[in-house]
All heavy atoms as an XYZ file, in Angstrom:
884
protein
N       0.797     -1.206     -0.014
C      -0.066     -0.017      0.002
C       0.954      1.230     -0.008
O       1.793      1.355      0.738
C      -0.900      0.044      1.236
C      -1.533      1.338      1.577
S      -2.268      1.441      3.239
C      -3.749      0.625      2.847
N       0.644      2.117     -0.838
C       1.187      3.407     -0.841
C       0.236      4.394     -0.199
O      -0.920      4.446     -0.533
C       1.484      3.982     -2.180
C       2.891      3.345     -2.862
C       3.736      2.496     -2.214
C       3.325      3.574     -4.133
N       4.725      2.163     -3.104
C       4.459      2.830     -4.285
C       2.875      4.391     -5.180
C       5.173      2.833     -5.453
C       3.623      4.361     -6.345
C       4.811      3.549     -6.443
N       0.615      5.160      0.763
C      -0.178      6.089      1.358
C       0.388      7.513      1.403
O       1.500      7.642      1.943
C      -0.416      5.628      2.857
C      -1.378      6.360      3.718
C      -2.795      6.307      3.200
C      -1.299      5.850      5.165
N      -0.204      8.442      0.684
C       0.165      9.849      0.640
C      -0.627     10.605      1.591
O      -1.884     10.654      1.455
C      -0.022     10.354     -0.709
C       0.898      9.669     -1.753
C       0.582      8.437     -2.363
C       2.109     10.284     -2.112
C       1.436      7.949     -3.275
C       2.929      9.730     -3.069
C       2.615      8.539     -3.674
N      -0.049     11.287      2.583
C      -0.809     12.056      3.641
C      -0.112     13.317      3.888
O       0.928     13.547      3.327
C      -0.851     11.268      4.977
O       0.378     11.347      5.644
C      -1.256      9.787      4.786
N      -0.718     14.180      4.661
C      -0.181     15.419      5.047
C       1.074     15.125      5.918
O       1.968     16.073      6.009
C      -1.120     16.288      5.731
C      -2.216     16.864      4.752
C      -3.093     18.004      5.499
C      -3.532     17.835      6.753
N      -4.437     18.914      7.183
N       1.129     14.002      6.574
C       2.418     13.639      7.315
C       3.530     13.120      6.542
O       4.645     13.129      7.048
C       1.878     12.633      8.421
C       0.909     13.084      9.462
N      -0.376     12.680      9.393
C       1.128     13.933     10.444
C      -0.992     13.300     10.373
N      -0.130     14.090     11.125
N       3.185     12.601      5.345
C       4.286     12.123      4.589
C       3.788     11.017      3.639
O       2.556     10.761      3.516
N       4.783     10.382      2.924
C       4.519      9.218      2.039
C       5.057      8.034      2.629
O       6.207      7.964      3.130
C       5.250      9.583      0.658
C       5.385      8.271     -0.187
C       4.329      7.684     -0.713
C       6.594      7.762     -0.459
C       4.442      6.575     -1.452
C       6.787      6.674     -1.258
C       5.618      6.036     -1.764
N       4.244      6.988      2.582
C       4.584      5.754      3.216
C       4.286      4.511      2.348
O       3.300      4.500      1.615
C       3.770      5.564      4.550
C       3.879      6.741      5.360
C       2.926      7.722      5.532
C       5.035      6.932      6.260
C       2.980      8.796      6.298
C       5.153      8.010      7.126
C       4.185      8.963      7.059
N       5.133      3.480      2.375
C       4.846      2.249      1.716
C       4.681      1.170      2.788
O       5.657      1.003      3.582
C       6.072      2.016      0.747
O       6.032      0.631      0.260
N       3.584      0.546      2.726
C       3.362     -0.456      3.879
C       3.145     -1.804      3.276
O       2.359     -1.978      2.285
C       1.966      0.019      4.625
N       3.844     -2.725      3.831
C       3.738     -4.186      3.419
C       3.758     -5.018      4.629
O       4.148     -4.600      5.681
C       4.985     -4.529      2.526
C       5.010     -3.732      1.190
C       6.263     -4.333      3.332
N       3.367     -6.224      4.479
C       3.285     -7.278      5.528
C       4.757     -7.620      5.779
O       5.559     -7.732      4.965
C       2.485     -8.476      5.153
C       2.413     -9.510      6.229
C       1.580    -10.763      5.760
O       2.056    -11.469      4.950
O       0.385    -10.747      6.114
N       5.118     -7.614      7.145
C       6.440     -7.943      7.581
C       6.644     -9.400      7.060
O       5.841    -10.301      7.420
C       6.524     -7.961      9.153
C       7.927     -8.205      9.648
O       8.300     -9.311      9.520
N       8.615     -7.232     10.176
N       7.858     -9.631      6.437
C       8.221    -10.934      5.948
C       8.272    -12.060      7.097
O       7.851    -13.187      6.710
C       9.541    -10.788      5.263
C       9.964    -12.070      4.557
C       9.426    -12.426      3.313
C      11.023    -12.752      5.081
C       9.824    -13.582      2.731
C      11.427    -13.947      4.340
C      10.874    -14.301      3.209
N       8.640    -11.602      8.249
C       8.915    -12.629      9.261
C       7.834    -12.738     10.273
O       7.704    -13.749     10.984
C      10.159    -12.314     10.142
C      11.403    -12.395      9.209
O      11.567    -13.322      8.355
N      12.243    -11.415      9.192
N       6.872    -11.821     10.234
C       5.797    -11.731     11.173
C       4.583    -11.197     10.610
O       4.457    -10.015     10.464
C       6.168    -11.002     12.514
C       5.231    -11.089     13.620
O       3.989    -11.409     13.445
O       5.522    -10.728     14.797
N       3.574    -11.970     10.318
C       2.337    -11.539      9.683
C       1.492    -10.572     10.531
O       0.439    -10.030     10.017
C       1.582    -12.669      9.185
C       2.353    -13.520      8.039
C       1.397    -14.624      7.489
C       2.163    -15.357      6.427
N       2.712    -14.690      5.345
N       1.769    -10.529     11.760
C       1.129     -9.617     12.750
C       1.622     -8.192     12.665
O       1.078     -7.292     13.384
C       1.146    -10.173     14.079
C       0.426    -11.437     14.309
O      -0.773    -11.561     13.789
N       1.009    -12.363     14.908
N       2.730     -7.997     11.927
C       3.428     -6.695     11.774
C       3.242     -6.155     10.392
O       3.271     -6.868      9.421
C       4.788     -6.785     12.166
C       5.164     -7.228     13.632
C       6.738     -7.267     13.727
C       4.647     -6.244     14.652
N       3.096     -4.774     10.342
C       3.123     -4.131      9.078
C       4.405     -3.363      9.022
O       4.706     -2.570      9.908
C       1.879     -3.209      8.886
C       0.581     -3.980      8.938
C       2.005     -2.439      7.602
C       0.427     -5.032      7.804
N       5.199     -3.573      7.963
C       6.458     -3.029      7.790
C       6.231     -1.663      6.934
O       5.858     -1.774      5.877
C       7.405     -3.889      7.104
C       8.865     -3.428      7.084
N       9.648     -3.387      8.137
C       9.678     -3.106      5.949
C      10.832     -2.892      7.755
N      10.834     -2.742      6.433
N       6.456     -0.519      7.585
C       6.201      0.743      6.926
C       7.449      1.487      6.679
O       8.372      1.563      7.444
C       5.241      1.658      7.797
C       4.956      2.980      7.187
C       3.958      0.851      8.210
N       7.586      1.878      5.396
C       8.845      2.487      4.879
C       8.622      3.940      4.447
O       7.465      4.243      4.025
C       9.408      1.648      3.763
C       9.538      0.243      4.180
C       9.848     -0.760      3.032
N       8.784     -0.777      2.137
C       8.701     -1.461      0.995
N       9.735     -2.263      0.781
N       7.714     -1.399      0.164
N       9.606      4.798      4.577
C       9.489      6.234      4.116
C      10.737      6.559      3.508
O      11.836      5.997      3.797
C       9.196      7.045      5.340
N      10.606      7.590      2.595
C      11.798      8.133      1.952
C      12.246      9.458      2.442
O      13.367      9.857      2.192
C      11.471      8.307      0.433
C      11.281      7.009     -0.385
C      11.605      7.141     -1.800
N      11.816      5.804     -2.297
C      10.940      5.210     -3.143
N       9.860      5.841     -3.573
N      11.312      3.945     -3.666
N      11.463     10.078      3.271
C      11.822     11.410      3.881
C      12.071     11.298      5.349
O      11.160     10.817      6.035
C      10.829     12.440      3.462
C      10.637     12.668      1.982
C       9.610     12.081      1.328
C      11.470     13.526      1.361
C       9.429     12.327      0.014
C      11.390     13.741     -0.031
C      10.354     13.140     -0.673
N      13.127     11.819      5.739
C      13.496     11.820      7.121
C      12.438     12.565      7.928
O      11.937     13.656      7.513
C      14.859     12.519      7.437
C      15.371     12.560      8.780
C      16.739     12.990      8.815
C      17.398     13.010     10.262
N      17.477     11.708     10.911
N      12.004     12.027      9.080
C      10.961     12.748      9.893
C       9.529     12.322      9.655
O       8.706     12.483     10.430
N       9.225     11.643      8.500
C       7.851     11.298      8.298
C       7.338     10.321      9.192
O       6.197     10.470      9.713
C       7.713     10.737      6.811
C       7.722     11.839      5.659
O       7.945     12.997      5.984
O       7.663     11.485      4.537
N       8.044      9.242      9.489
C       7.511      8.262     10.522
C       7.487      8.860     11.805
O       6.435      8.601     12.497
C       8.474      7.028     10.412
C       8.209      6.130      9.173
C       9.466      5.041      9.069
C       6.951      5.341      9.310
N       8.368      9.697     12.231
C       8.356     10.231     13.593
C       7.156     11.149     13.793
O       6.475     11.228     14.749
C       9.612     11.050     13.823
C      10.853     10.227     14.103
C      11.630      9.842     12.765
O      11.021     10.031     11.683
O      12.805      9.384     12.915
N       6.865     11.924     12.722
C       5.656     12.869     12.660
C       4.366     12.025     12.741
O       3.517     12.344     13.402
C       5.677     13.702     11.425
C       4.829     14.861     11.396
C       5.048     15.808     10.232
N       5.529     15.238      9.029
C       6.863     15.324      8.634
N       7.747     15.774      9.483
N       7.282     14.773      7.485
N       4.309     10.984     12.009
C       3.182      9.978     12.036
C       2.960      9.460     13.447
O       1.874      9.439     14.097
C       3.262      8.981     10.956
C       2.001      8.217     10.765
C       1.009      8.954     10.089
C       2.330      6.982      9.934
N       4.099      8.983     14.045
C       4.048      8.424     15.281
C       3.614      9.452     16.406
O       2.778      9.001     17.415
C       5.403      7.725     15.697
S       5.785      6.347     14.816
N       4.008     10.528     16.309
C       3.696     11.685     17.363
C       2.188     11.933     17.242
O       1.597     12.083     18.244
C       4.558     12.892     16.938
N       1.672     11.965     16.047
C       0.274     12.214     15.885
C      -0.621     11.206     16.563
O      -1.633     11.449     17.126
C      -0.060     12.318     14.305
O       0.657     13.357     13.826
C      -1.509     12.673     14.155
N      -0.107      9.897     16.411
C      -0.965      8.814     16.921
C      -0.424      8.273     18.180
O      -0.841      7.182     18.537
C      -1.097      7.735     15.835
C      -1.927      8.210     14.697
C      -1.294      8.868     13.557
C      -3.332      8.302     14.755
C      -2.088      9.378     12.514
C      -4.099      8.907     13.775
C      -3.432      9.311     12.640
O      -4.241      9.902     11.577
N       0.468      8.975     18.843
C       0.976      8.579     20.205
C       1.628      7.139     20.144
O       1.359      6.320     21.042
C      -0.066      8.711     21.237
C      -0.410     10.183     21.379
C      -1.366     10.331     22.655
N      -1.538     11.690     22.923
C      -2.775     12.393     22.561
N      -3.794     11.697     21.922
N      -2.898     13.653     22.796
N       2.461      6.893     19.093
C       3.128      5.634     19.046
C       4.581      5.915     19.236
O       5.153      6.938     18.757
C       2.956      4.953     17.572
C       3.809      3.789     17.457
C       1.458      4.639     17.388
N       5.167      5.100     20.101
C       6.706      5.384     20.335
C       7.422      5.012     18.973
O       7.424      3.942     18.437
C       7.285      4.493     21.409
C       8.581      4.773     21.857
C       8.945      4.129     23.148
N       9.193      2.720     22.865
C      10.321      2.105     22.749
N      11.498      2.794     22.677
N      10.447      0.773     22.583
N       8.135      6.097     18.423
C       8.899      5.734     17.205
C      10.076      4.851     17.401
O      10.839      5.101     18.279
C       9.311      7.202     16.688
C       9.297      7.924     18.018
C       8.299      7.403     18.913
N      10.222      3.807     16.602
C      11.356      3.016     16.540
C      11.842      2.759     15.077
O      11.870      1.807     14.586
C      10.862      1.612     17.152
C      10.539      1.722     18.577
C      10.176      0.326     19.167
O      10.557     -0.678     18.615
O       9.427      0.387     20.291
N      12.262      3.950     14.607
C      12.625      4.025     13.143
C      14.079      3.583     13.035
O      14.945      3.930     13.766
C      12.546      5.512     12.667
C      12.972      5.587     11.206
C      11.071      6.086     12.900
N      14.295      2.650     12.073
C      15.545      2.191     11.597
C      15.902      2.931     10.380
O      15.077      3.016      9.436
C      15.558      0.712     11.430
C      15.248      0.006     12.687
C      15.174     -1.536     12.403
C      15.096     -2.282     13.704
N      13.934     -3.167     13.727
N      17.214      3.355     10.281
C      17.682      4.027      9.124
C      18.656      3.074      8.402
O      19.498      2.506      8.998
C      18.424      5.327      9.456
O      17.564      6.201     10.222
C      18.989      5.984      8.364
N      18.363      2.959      7.072
C      19.095      2.033      6.265
C      19.628      2.821      5.059
O      19.001      2.904      3.980
C      18.345      0.732      5.872
C      17.712      0.076      7.147
C      19.123     -0.122      4.958
C      16.696     -0.981      6.653
N      20.733      3.469      5.345
C      21.286      4.429      4.133
C      21.494      3.607      2.896
O      21.906      2.408      2.818
C      22.549      4.838      4.769
C      22.507      4.657      6.175
C      21.617      3.466      6.390
N      21.079      4.247      1.779
C      21.365      3.565      0.450
C      20.278      2.804     -0.038
O      20.367      2.187     -1.120
N      19.236      2.473      0.820
C      18.183      1.530      0.369
C      17.083      2.381     -0.331
O      17.089      3.582     -0.196
C      17.633      0.863      1.672
O      16.877      1.740      2.523
N      16.185      1.726     -0.968
C      15.126      2.448     -1.629
C      14.260      3.192     -0.695
O      13.809      4.250     -1.074
C      14.322      1.485     -2.627
C      13.518      0.420     -1.780
O      13.946      0.172     -0.638
O      12.704     -0.098     -2.365
N      14.057      2.705      0.569
C      13.372      3.451      1.566
C      14.269      3.488      2.737
O      14.253      2.557      3.524
C      12.014      2.715      1.898
C      10.959      2.734      0.818
C      10.868      1.674     -0.073
C      10.005      3.789      0.704
C       9.852      1.731     -1.098
C       9.033      3.833     -0.240
C       9.018      2.683     -1.060
O       8.042      2.726     -2.056
N      14.918      4.535      2.989
C      15.901      4.562      4.078
C      15.411      4.562      5.482
O      16.115      4.301      6.444
C      16.788      5.863      3.778
C      15.954      6.601      2.801
C      14.944      5.802      2.159
N      14.121      4.929      5.625
C      13.557      5.030      6.975
C      12.410      3.914      7.113
O      11.470      3.973      6.361
C      13.035      6.302      7.304
C      14.048      7.424      6.930
C      13.968      8.224      5.835
C      15.107      7.606      7.796
C      15.010      9.087      5.396
C      16.127      8.497      7.515
C      16.123      9.245      6.263
N      12.514      3.118      8.149
C      11.594      2.011      8.305
C      11.175      1.671      9.666
O      11.911      1.956     10.619
C      12.258      0.745      7.689
C      12.648      0.808      6.290
C      13.611     -0.257      5.859
N      14.015     -0.024      4.369
C      13.814     -0.948      3.494
N      13.391     -2.232      3.827
N      14.199     -0.754      2.199
N       9.968      1.196      9.878
C       9.477      0.853     11.119
C       8.389     -0.210     11.015
O       7.586     -0.173     10.104
C       8.837      2.059     11.744
C       8.379      1.988     13.187
S       7.963      3.484     13.873
C       6.967      2.978     15.245
N       8.279     -1.088     12.080
C       7.259     -2.070     12.182
C       6.125     -1.568     13.103
O       6.487     -1.020     14.068
C       7.816     -3.405     12.651
C       8.677     -4.117     11.531
O       8.242     -4.085     10.332
O       9.634     -4.627     11.879
N       4.873     -1.770     12.603
C       3.690     -1.516     13.510
C       2.933     -2.770     13.635
O       2.824     -3.605     12.748
C       2.829     -0.442     12.703
C       3.461      0.883     12.664
C       4.235      1.173     11.590
C       3.027      1.902     13.512
C       4.776      2.493     11.402
C       3.513      3.085     13.386
C       4.502      3.452     12.242
N       2.363     -2.839     14.852
C       1.387     -3.991     15.029
C       0.328     -3.785     14.033
O      -0.100     -2.488     13.703
C       0.743     -3.896     16.410
C       1.780     -4.280     17.576
C       2.138     -5.737     17.534
O       1.331     -6.492     17.038
O       3.243     -6.077     18.059
N      -0.244     -4.766     13.420
C      -1.255     -4.620     12.384
C      -2.513     -3.740     12.859
O      -2.817     -2.917     12.065
C      -1.749     -6.027     11.974
C      -2.647     -5.978     10.686
C      -2.950     -7.373     10.236
N      -1.934     -8.098      9.652
C      -1.641     -8.074      8.264
N      -2.395     -7.407      7.538
N      -0.666     -8.677      7.851
N      -2.934     -3.878     14.073
C      -4.066     -3.281     14.582
C      -3.680     -1.772     14.712
O      -4.565     -0.858     14.422
C      -4.525     -3.748     15.912
N      -2.490     -1.473     15.156
C      -2.045     -0.075     15.251
C      -2.010      0.653     13.881
O      -2.423      1.735     13.719
C      -0.659     -0.017     15.860
O      -0.713     -0.581     17.185
C      -0.122      1.455     15.994
N      -1.487     -0.130     12.864
C      -1.381      0.441     11.529
C      -2.808      0.694     11.015
O      -3.065      1.692     10.382
C      -0.564     -0.441     10.558
C      -0.520      0.126      9.209
C      -1.082     -0.309      8.054
C       0.139      1.380      8.777
N      -0.857      0.426      7.017
C      -0.059      1.510      7.506
C       0.910      2.361      9.519
C       0.339      2.658      6.685
C       1.435      3.428      8.861
C       1.084      3.595      7.408
N      -3.697     -0.212     11.192
C      -5.147     -0.087     10.803
C      -5.677      1.184     11.430
O      -6.362      1.880     10.719
C      -5.911     -1.391     11.191
O      -5.292     -2.491     10.478
C      -7.382     -1.172     10.776
N      -5.499      1.395     12.622
C      -5.984      2.546     13.420
C      -5.411      3.824     12.774
O      -6.215      4.831     12.656
C      -5.638      2.497     14.879
O      -6.222      3.544     15.556
N      -4.139      3.792     12.494
C      -3.481      4.970     11.895
C      -4.088      5.350     10.543
O      -4.497      6.439     10.242
C      -1.935      4.786     11.774
C      -1.286      4.834     13.121
C      -1.300      5.807     10.880
C       0.134      4.404     13.232
N      -4.236      4.284      9.742
C      -4.829      4.531      8.440
C      -6.325      5.139      8.553
O      -6.660      6.037      7.806
C      -4.802      3.234      7.564
C      -5.552      3.471      6.192
C      -3.398      2.850      7.192
N      -7.053      4.526      9.456
C      -8.344      4.996      9.716
C      -8.318      6.352     10.155
O      -9.191      7.223      9.740
C      -9.090      4.078     10.778
C     -10.528      4.503     11.022
C     -11.163      3.663     12.061
O     -10.568      2.824     12.678
N     -12.475      3.898     12.290
N      -7.426      6.743     11.113
C      -7.289      8.119     11.584
C      -6.981      9.019     10.523
O      -7.456     10.209     10.498
N      -6.075      8.647      9.537
C      -5.713      9.589      8.497
C      -6.990      9.855      7.595
O      -7.198     10.951      7.196
C      -4.568      8.933      7.601
C      -3.241      9.001      8.335
C      -2.824     10.386      8.626
O      -2.509     11.212      7.644
O      -2.771     10.752      9.858
N      -7.781      8.821      7.314
C      -8.982      9.030      6.631
C      -9.950      9.958      7.367
O     -10.621     10.816      6.655
C      -9.632      7.719      6.263
N     -10.092      9.842      8.621
C     -11.015     10.581      9.435
C     -10.574     11.998      9.528
O     -11.384     12.976      9.791
C     -11.285      9.964     10.749
C     -12.137      8.706     10.609
C     -12.220      7.956     11.892
O     -11.423      8.170     12.907
N     -13.285      7.150     12.021
N      -9.285     12.275      9.389
C      -8.694     13.606      9.657
C      -8.667     14.442      8.406
O      -8.192     15.589      8.433
C      -7.287     13.532     10.174
O      -6.330     13.081      9.226
N      -9.219     13.937      7.331
C      -9.272     14.837      6.077
C     -10.049     16.016      6.283
O     -11.174     16.037      6.587
C      -9.805     13.963      4.868
C      -8.928     12.816      4.544
C     -10.008     14.912      3.653
C      -9.417     11.860      3.491
N      -9.297     17.152      6.295
C      -9.967     18.453      6.435
C      -9.628     19.457      5.299
O      -9.623     20.637      5.525
C      -9.375     19.108      7.759
C      -7.893     19.243      7.681
O      -7.228     18.875      6.681
O      -7.327     19.759      8.719
N      -9.527     18.882      4.093
C      -9.276     19.709      2.934
C     -10.084     19.336      1.786
O     -10.540     18.205      1.664
C      -7.732     19.588      2.580
C      -7.346     18.144      2.531
C      -7.433     17.387      1.459
C      -6.672     17.606      3.628
C      -7.050     15.969      1.450
C      -6.290     16.278      3.585
C      -6.500     15.492      2.532
O      -6.149     14.103      2.432
N     -10.316     20.217      0.746
C     -11.042     19.836     -0.395
C     -10.171     19.649     -1.570
O     -10.591     19.247     -2.596
C     -11.997     20.956     -0.743
O     -11.390     22.276     -0.902
N      -8.840     19.888     -1.438
C      -7.905     19.688     -2.418
C      -6.504     19.228     -1.731
O      -5.873     20.102     -1.152
C      -7.717     20.923     -3.277
C      -6.619     20.752     -4.443
O      -5.527     20.354     -4.209
N      -7.204     21.079     -5.632
N      -6.154     17.985     -2.030
C      -4.978     17.420     -1.380
C      -3.651     18.184     -1.786
O      -2.837     18.502     -0.939
C      -4.825     15.948     -1.604
C      -3.652     15.280     -0.830
C      -3.554     15.090      0.381
C      -2.584     14.836     -1.716
C      -2.446     14.644      1.089
C      -1.491     14.246     -1.122
C      -1.426     14.174      0.241
N      -3.589     18.422     -3.148
C      -2.395     19.222     -3.585
C      -2.166     20.524     -2.878
O      -1.067     20.810     -2.503
C      -2.487     19.396     -5.081
C      -2.374     18.098     -5.953
C      -2.302     18.400     -7.421
C      -3.368     19.416     -7.738
N      -4.126     19.192     -8.861
N      -3.221     21.165     -2.618
C      -3.148     22.523     -1.925
C      -2.828     22.318     -0.516
O      -2.080     23.044      0.151
C      -4.416     23.282     -1.998
O      -4.665     23.632     -3.384
N      -3.246     21.186      0.075
C      -3.140     20.954      1.613
C      -1.657     20.613      1.791
O      -1.150     20.826      2.969
C      -4.017     19.894      2.081
N      -0.949     19.939      0.836
C       0.489     19.572      1.177
C       1.488     20.511      0.451
O       2.662     20.337      0.607
C       0.674     18.118      0.674
C      -0.191     17.207      1.434
C       0.493     17.992     -0.865
N       0.992     21.527     -0.366
C       1.886     22.364     -1.056
C       2.677     23.299     -0.065
O       2.123     24.032      0.646
C       1.203     23.263     -2.010
C       1.937     24.174     -2.865
N       2.880     23.625     -3.755
C       2.127     25.450     -2.793
C       3.488     24.592     -4.301
N       3.137     25.696     -3.829
N       4.065     23.063      0.095
C       4.837     23.856      0.974
C       6.269     24.132      0.359
O       7.141     24.635      1.087
C       4.953     23.157      2.325
C       5.602     21.771      2.291
O       6.050     21.401      1.084
O       5.660     21.103      3.325
N       6.468     23.698     -0.875
C       7.685     24.053     -1.456
C       8.847     23.097     -1.167
O       9.986     23.333     -1.634
N       8.593     22.035     -0.333
C       9.694     21.076     -0.027
C       9.868     20.068     -1.023
O       9.145     20.041     -2.033
C       9.307     20.438      1.298
O       8.097     19.652      0.995
C       9.074     21.380      2.456
N      10.975     19.235     -0.846
C      11.218     18.155     -1.824
C       9.988     17.212     -1.840
O       9.664     16.688     -2.870
C      12.495     17.430     -1.416
C      13.724     18.232     -1.783
C      15.116     17.406     -1.599
C      15.192     16.548     -0.385
N      16.508     15.915     -0.352
N       9.390     17.014     -0.711
C       8.289     16.015     -0.625
C       7.034     16.729     -1.486
O       6.414     15.944     -2.272
C       7.752     15.887      0.769
C       6.456     14.956      0.901
C       5.854     14.824      2.220
N       6.755     14.504      3.276
C       7.365     15.422      4.122
N       7.025     16.597      4.069
N       8.107     14.872      5.018
N       6.890     17.979     -1.418
C       5.816     18.638     -2.209
C       6.111     18.420     -3.640
O       5.267     18.004     -4.454
C       5.881     20.147     -1.871
C       4.986     20.954     -2.721
O       4.032     20.454     -3.284
O       5.149     22.165     -2.789
N       7.311     18.624     -4.139
C       7.702     18.364     -5.522
C       7.465     16.940     -5.918
O       7.042     16.682     -6.978
C       9.154     18.918     -5.758
C       9.259     20.435     -5.697
C      10.578     20.903     -6.120
N      11.720     20.427     -5.287
C      12.159     20.949     -4.177
N      11.509     21.998     -3.695
N      13.274     20.457     -3.569
N       7.890     16.031     -4.986
C       7.675     14.584     -5.403
C       6.192     14.206     -5.526
O       5.761     13.513     -6.409
C       8.308     13.707     -4.253
N       5.335     14.815     -4.539
C       3.933     14.630     -4.683
C       3.398     14.966     -6.070
O       2.551     14.371     -6.714
C       3.154     15.242     -3.571
C       3.136     14.662     -2.227
C       3.890     13.451     -1.932
C       2.314     15.018     -1.247
C       3.806     12.854     -0.687
C       2.152     14.402      0.012
C       2.985     13.332      0.221
O       2.957     12.713      1.419
N       3.848     16.214     -6.470
C       3.354     16.844     -7.691
C       3.828     15.963     -8.948
O       3.078     15.787     -9.842
C       3.876     18.247     -7.901
C       3.261     19.247     -6.875
S       1.488     19.141     -6.745
C       1.311     18.363     -5.161
N       5.057     15.396     -8.787
C       5.542     14.520     -9.955
C       4.740     13.322     -9.952
O       4.429     12.819    -11.090
C       7.073     14.301     -9.755
C       7.870     15.439    -10.021
C       9.335     15.145     -9.762
O       9.841     14.118     -9.784
O      10.124     16.161     -9.594
N       4.335     12.724     -8.934
C       3.545     11.570     -8.892
C       2.139     11.805     -9.566
O       1.636     11.061    -10.286
C       3.382     10.932     -7.401
C       2.331      9.826     -7.424
C       4.745     10.311     -6.991
N       1.595     12.971     -9.018
C       0.295     13.419     -9.571
C       0.285     13.527    -11.146
O      -0.444     13.034    -11.844
C      -0.178     14.632     -8.916
C      -1.444     15.173     -9.398
C      -2.746     14.809     -8.943
C      -1.656     16.109    -10.513
N      -3.720     15.455     -9.583
C      -3.095     16.245    -10.585
C      -0.881     16.785    -11.385
C      -3.608     17.088    -11.526
C      -1.466     17.627    -12.282
C      -2.823     17.725    -12.387
N       1.382     14.183    -11.553
C       1.590     14.380    -13.004
C       1.711     13.139    -13.819
O       1.224     12.917    -14.849
C       2.806     15.293    -13.325
O       2.560     16.610    -12.791
N       2.558     12.155    -13.173
C       2.840     10.825    -13.800
C       1.556     10.077    -13.971
O       1.193      9.459    -15.038
C       3.760     10.072    -13.137
N       0.671     10.053    -12.913
C      -0.595      9.352    -12.935
C      -1.579     10.023    -13.815
O      -2.250      9.309    -14.635
C      -1.088      9.195    -11.542
C      -0.289      8.294    -10.563
C      -0.964      8.410     -9.166
C      -0.314      6.821    -11.125
N      -1.575     11.325    -13.939
C      -2.500     11.913    -14.886
C      -2.090     11.715    -16.291
O      -3.016     11.411    -17.145
C      -2.414     13.498    -14.645
C      -3.374     14.363    -15.534
C      -3.174     15.708    -15.517
O      -2.023     16.203    -15.404
N      -4.169     16.454    -15.582
N      -0.768     11.546    -16.570
C      -0.362     11.200    -18.005
C      -0.916      9.934    -18.402
O      -1.111      9.701    -19.570
C       1.211     11.207    -17.910
C       1.788     10.898    -19.280
C       3.377     10.949    -19.085
C       4.027     10.566    -20.360
N       5.470     10.566    -20.331
N      -1.101      8.932    -17.440
C      -1.432      7.569    -17.849
C      -2.977      7.182    -17.568
O      -3.350      6.089    -17.826
C      -0.543      6.521    -17.289
C       0.909      6.602    -17.748
C       1.732      7.241    -16.974
C       1.125      6.106    -19.018
C       3.109      7.317    -17.536
C       2.475      6.159    -19.469
C       3.400      6.813    -18.762
O       4.744      6.869    -19.244
N      -3.764      8.216    -17.152
C      -5.080      7.879    -16.841
C      -5.861      7.499    -18.042
O      -5.628      7.855    -19.176
C      -5.805      9.058    -16.092
C      -6.081     10.269    -16.982
C      -6.469     11.522    -16.320
O      -6.359     11.590    -14.929
O      -6.944     12.429    -16.807
N      -7.010      6.631    -17.813
C      -7.783      6.177    -18.945
C      -8.789      7.274    -19.305
O      -9.262      8.053    -18.514
C      -8.627      4.992    -18.433
C      -7.714      3.773    -18.366
O      -6.670      3.705    -19.022
O      -8.089      2.839    -17.657
């Protein structure tokens, strides 16, 4: 699952060794910490320099489900692009993804 939020961009997959855990990866420093702070989860982020997602953390499946639900319930904008527009590298990355998907839409 790819999840684009105001807190950051996350890639979530089932943990290879433990199906009760969701392995969440991020490309931008601070995204996982910001998400954890919002949902009062103790951040245990591992940094793996040079990997495709350098910031990673495992969540209990129920915790991750609650976070995704919370993100859906916290939508307070009528335009996501405007809500995340801040001139950062993440902002530019979001716009590039939006443009790429628009290019290939049916």
